[in-house]
N, C-alpha and C positions, 0 to 999 in steps of 0.2 A: 503494498499499499504504500501510497505518494503524500506528503502533505498536503497538497493540491486536493485531489483526494479528501483525505480527515478534513478539510477545511471547509467541500462541499459538503460533505456530510453533516460535520457543528452546525449549517447557517439550514439545514434544513431538518437535523431535527426543532432547532428553533422557527424558524415556520410548520413546523407540524402544530409544535403544542400550542403555538398562540391558534393559529385553527381550531384547535380543539376546541381549545378554550373558550372561542368568538362565538364557537356554531353553540358550545352547552352555556353560554351565556346565551342566545338568544333564544332556545328553547326552555330558556327557567323565563324571561323576560313575555314568551305570550304562553305563560302561564301567571304575571301579577295580574287578571283581571275578572278568574275565576272566581263564584259566584263561593262562597265559600261553605263548609262542610256543615252540617246538625250543630254537631261535635263546638265546633270553632263561633258557631255565629253569634254569641252572647262577649265577646273578644272587643270586639270597634262595634261601634254606632255607625250610621253613616258615613260623617262627618267623619269618624275616626281613619275608616277604613281606607277612605276617597286621601287621607295623607297620606297614611299607610299606603299607597298605591304611585302617590306622585311621588314621596319617601326615592324607591323604591328601581322607579323609574330614571328621578335625576343622577341615583350613582354611578343606575346599568350606562347612562348612555357618557356619566365622569370618566368611569371604568373601557370603556372602550379610546376613548378620549389619553389614558394614563398609559393603557399598554399600546394603545400604538404610537405611542411614544416612545415608548419606553425597547420596542421591537426594531422602532429607527433607528433609535438609540446605540443600538446593541449592533445591527447589522451595519450599520455606517462607519462601530468603532475597529468590526471585522475587515471590513473592506478596506476602507485606508487605514490600517497599521497598525490604531491607537496605540495599541500594543507594545509596540514597538516606541514608538512615539514614546510613552512613559515610558519604559523600560529605562529608556538612554537617559532622559530626565533622571532616572535615579545612580545610571550609573558611574551618572559627569559627579556626583557626589561622595563617592564610597566606588571601592577595589570588594568592600567584606558584603556577600552575599547574604546576609540576614539581613543588612543593612541597606541595603537595597531590595531584596524581598518588605522589607517596611520603608522605605518608603515608597515604591510602587502602591502596597496598597495605600499608602496614607492617600496617593494621591487622587488611584479610582476609586475609595470609598468614599473621603469626606465630595471628592468631582461631581460622582451620582449622585450624592447628596443634595447637595447643591442644586444643584438641575433640576429636584426632583420633588424641591421644596418649596416651590410656586406654587405646585400640584396642594401639598402638605396641608400647606395654606387656604387655599380655598375652598381643599376638603373640609377643615375644623373650621374657619371663619366665614365659612358663604354657605354651605350647603349644608351646615351638624348646625348651626348659627340659623337657620332658616328654616330647619325643623325643631328648635327649640332645647337641642343637644347641650351645646357648646358652651361649654362655664369658663372658659379657656384664655387669658387672659394673654394678651403678646407680649408681655415677659416671661409669663410662662412657657410660654411655646416658644417663643428664646433660647430661654437659660433652659429648659428636655434637649433644646440639640448640642450645644454645648456639653451639656452631661455627659448626654449617650456618645459625642466626638470623643471626651475622656474617657468614657467607660468603655469605647473599642480601640484606644490608642495601648493604656496601659491591657488592659486583662486579652485581647485581642492581639495586639500589640507580643507581650510577653511570651500570647501560648506558639503566637509563631513563629516570637526568635529560638523556641525551647525546642519545636518540631525539624524546625532546618538545621538545628545541634544537630540534631537526635541523627539527621541523615548523613550529611560532613559525617560525624562521627560512625554511624555503622552502618553505612551504609541502604540493603533492603531491606535488614533489621528493625528501619526508623522507626516501620506500621506500628511496632507493641509498644517499643517506647512512647510511642505519639501516644496509645491506647489507652494506654497505662493513665498519661500523662492524665489524658479525659476523662478517661470515665472517675481519677481522684478528685475533676474539676466538679462533673454535673453529677459525685452524691457530697460533696463539702456543696455546690450552689444549693440544692436538695432541701439541706439540712436549714443552710445558716441563708438564706435568701431574701427572707420578709425579715431579720436580721439590719444583715448589710448594706441590702441595693434599695431597695425598699425607699427605708427613712432620706435616700436622696430625692427623690424623686415624689413621697408624696412624707405627712402626717400621720403617725399608730400611737391609737389612745383606748389605755385597756377597754373593755367594755364594761358599765357605769354600774353598777348593785342596784340590784330593779328585778320591776317584773319580767324583763326579756331574760335577762340572764339566769334566774335562778330557775327559770322555765327551758334553757339549756340545757344546765346544767340537772338539772332534776331529769331529761332525758338523759345524757350523759351519763349520767349513772341509772338506769332501765335497762341502756347495754350492753354496762360493765367497760364503758369508754369514759376511762380519764379525761379529763381536759380543764386543764387552768389556768392554760392561756386565748382569752377570747380577746381580740385585738379589733375599732373599730376606725378601718382608712378611709382620708377627706375623699374619695372617688368623687364628691358634687366641686370639685376641686379644678375640674377639668369636661365633667359631661356627665350628665342625668342619667345617663344609662349606669343601672344598678347589676351588682357582679356580689359573688363569695365565693371561694378557697382556703381549702387543708395545704399547710407546707408543713415539711419537716415530718423527724423520724424521732421515735424517743423523748430526752427531754426538750428538746423541742421542735413540737409535737405544737401545731397551734390553732386554728379558726380566724380567715379573718373576712369580717361584715365592710360593706363601703357601708356609709354613712344614707348615701341612695338608697338599699337596698332597705335601712332599719326606715327611714320612710313611706317608701314603698308600698311593704308587707305590714298584714298585721303578726303581731305573735305568730301564732298556732302556723301562719307559712311559714314566716325562721325558721319554726323551729324542726318544720317538714321539712325548707332544702339543708336546711344543716345538715337534718337526717337521714337527709339522700348524700351527702357529701365524709360523713361520715359509713354508711353503705361502702362506698369507691375504697373504706378505712378500711377497713374489717372484713373488703371482699378481698384485699391483694392490690388493686388496681397500678394503684402507686407503685410498686413493687412491684410488679409486671412491666407496666411501665420503662419505668425506669431500667429494672434489665433488658427491657427489650430494644432500648435506646440508647446501651453502650455496647449491646452484639449488633448493630443494626450499623452501629462508627464503625469497628470493629472489622467487621465486613468490609464497607467502606477499604477503610483506611489498610485495607488485604490488596483489592483490587487494586489499589491504590498503586500499592508497592511494582505492581506485575507491570508497572506501564510508564510510572515519572519517570526514570533513566530514558527513556526512549525519546531522541530529541526530535524525533516529531512531532511531541504534544507541543514541542514550543513553535517549530517551520509553520508548522498549521495553521498559526494566529500571524505569522508575519513577522515571526521572531529568527535570527541565525543563531545565535548566541541561544545554545540550551539553559535552561535555569528550573531552580524546584520550583522556582514559582510562577511563571509562566507556563511549563506544566501543570501545573497545579488548577488554574485556569480553566486552561487547555482541556483537561479530565472533566473538572467539572458541570460543563459545556459538554458535553459523552456523556459522562454518569443519569444525566438528567431523566431521560427515560428510565433504568433502573428504580432511581429516586421515588419515580413518577407509582410504580409500582408497591414501590414497599408502603408509602403513603400510602396508597387504596387497602390493603393489606390490616397498616396499624387503624384505619379509618373503620374500619370494620368489625374491627375490634372495639375499640373505642365504643363506635353505637353495641356493638352489646354492653358491653360496661353499664352504661347508662339504662337500662333498661332491668340489670342487676340490683343497681344500686335506689331505682326508680321502685321497687319491687322489698328490694331492702327496706325503705325506707314506711311503706305501701302497710309491712308487716307488723313493722317495730316503732309507728306511728300509726298515722292516716292518709289514707290517699286524699280524701279534696284539697287537705290544704297546700296539698303537694299540685294537686293539680290547681286550684287558686291563683300560686306562684306561676305557677309557670305560664299563664297565661295571661298575667299585670305584669309580670318580666316580655312574655311581647309586646302588649298592647305598650305598655312605655317606650321600647324602642322601636315601635314600625315594624316589627320580623314583616317577613315575608312568609305566609301560613300557606300556602299553594305550591311547593317549589315542586320542578321537573324532576322526576324518577329520577331522570343518568345526572343532573346536578348533585344530587341527594348521594346518590354514590358514592359522586367526583367527590365532591366539595365536606360535606358532610362529615363532624368527626360526631355530631348529636342526633338521635332520632330524630323528623320532623313532629311540631307539639303536636298533630292529630294519631302520632303514632304510638307517642309514648300517653296522648290520653287514654288510646283504648287499651292499651300494657293497663295503665293503671286505675282502669275501672273492672277488667277480670273479673 
């Protein structure tokens, strides 16, 4: 195989992926105006349903614009040897492979973020603002960007530097050391993400004593679930949309409730949502996802190790000097179809786990409060209640609202 052939394979993968995504989006959009099933008639009134349809249509059109811009930019960058241009800039500053790679990815990542920031700004301050979701200030938006860049430079740059050092030191066995590094980092982040990372962006406070905390503690004790750390996060700082999640293990186990969730739901409904999350924990879904993530990372790194030394990868992107960082970009583009397949498999498991967590909440608490909470959360986020089945299969990590309600009422 020649580098030219590999180049056209990369272009073909990018275009096919774009076409498939747009076809799925179009199929989904054709269902925006479907009549709501009987089970969902009480989610929206007529005015709210029209608002949700308008919201979906607006995001669909905006999605076409952003994805079209992205593919034109990507293909243009490939056709006009953009990677070689950036690589040459990086090589003007150093001869050290690690420093070159850090400068290269720094330029690519920050350049890409700057180019897409106008779209992010429009989504936040025009679309989300228009439909009443946005609570983000311009100051918060800017500081979030700066913090993200710093996190990317320190954490991402540090991990990348270690990976390249492993490659230089151990050759084709680098993937084993990298796998170990990523596994440790993944475990560490699962344990301490809420304690170390979340405070950089949001304020977390312990849930104050009162009726809600008493009800949560009472439920937790009935299912033998020790839960001392219950926090409230200021999600309303950025959006009116609500959420709740578990994080950590052992002594670092905690539940975090968005303040918007507390404002939108009744006490019983919040406990039902919590019961669903406890179900994930009790059914060991969190452990499964963690192990699956680490195994998939190892598989990907092993495949990478088989090809990374081949200069064809770098040459395919128009770069004559073969290097790890250019090979990594080419591999990422070529690996996309496999990544799509593994993503689909994980979504199948994820949807199955959601049913199991719902069943756990139904059996250990009550079904109706969970149904009521799901309806309210869908209404408050103007969710699509009539998605196309193919779109659900390809993109949804959760069953649809209708599917969950039918399961809960069995």
